[in-house]
Steps between C-alpha positions, in 0.01 A plus 500: 500500500609867504319564167167402653448811720565728200253304288238522774551876527473542122183291491352703786572832326367380167175401661448835674187686388544810285369732772780383731770600252627855486427691183781665312508876525638766273742731683326819605153347517322514835468169678140386508341220695142401552507620859665835424421628152721781369359844568459717194656835586288811466603777263658685794702194605645436155841635420490798270661425162712815544634364829599170340664682207695739727617209712661347191624830359685620809621169640625411845796738498282810477243365746779436750646844438167673571453273802194310380497132586551287190194304610288815517543733201200358317277549803639848569461623143155341474400699809628820336301425185182449700568819696483689170861567410575520128748275323758770427463642850577160656795448267637848570479448877689169468764660276544795740527267796763287323702801379497665843570166672210566735219262603190514285301551822658844542407609147147367547466682833592828330252429221226419754559844650390642165839610372567510127752263346728792403504616863582149620784478247641833622480382863694185406763706317398376154427676172122477452520516119761225482290281730191556286695416183630181661147406608372555145773273359423230758128533426567445128692180575231378742225571246688332216658198669326418828135611509400282201596199712221581747168580329257712700184352647214735428159502657212529257216704639166495324274805518204480736256448217706266285191384309525813284840386372400151383366420159144374554542228237787353701303476825367150569152614611 
C-alpha cells in the first residue's frame, strides 16, 4: 500500500500541462516568465568588453589589494570606460594602485583632479616609466588573451539620407 502514494504522485506529475513545468535554463541566462519578460539592457547598461577582460586578467587578488569589491570590478571599470578613460590609462591606474598598495579610489581621485599619470606615480613613490612599461605588458596580455573572449557590440548608424548609399536595383520599389 505504500507504493500507491508514489504512483499517484508520478501520475499527477506526468499529467501536468507543459506550461506548469519549469523550463530548463542555461547558466548565465536571465530568467524569463510571461509576466516579467527579461529586459534587454541598453548600450550604457551593458558591461564593457574591456571591463570583462580586465576582471579575468587581474583576478580577485589584485581587486582585493586595490580595495575593489570582487563583485564590482566589472561595473567599476565599465563606468570608467563610459567616462572616457582609455584602456592603457585604466590599466596603468590599476597597476599603480596595486604596486603602491593604495585603494584605486585614491588614484582615481587624483586623476579626476586633472593630474598626469606620471605625477600620480611620483606622489605614490613609484617610478612612472616602470609603471608605464608594466601597463604596456599587461595591455599586450589583455589584448592577446582576454579581449577576444568578449567581442565588442557596435552600433551601426546610417547617414541621414541613406537612400544615396543603396543600389537602386536592389530597392524593392
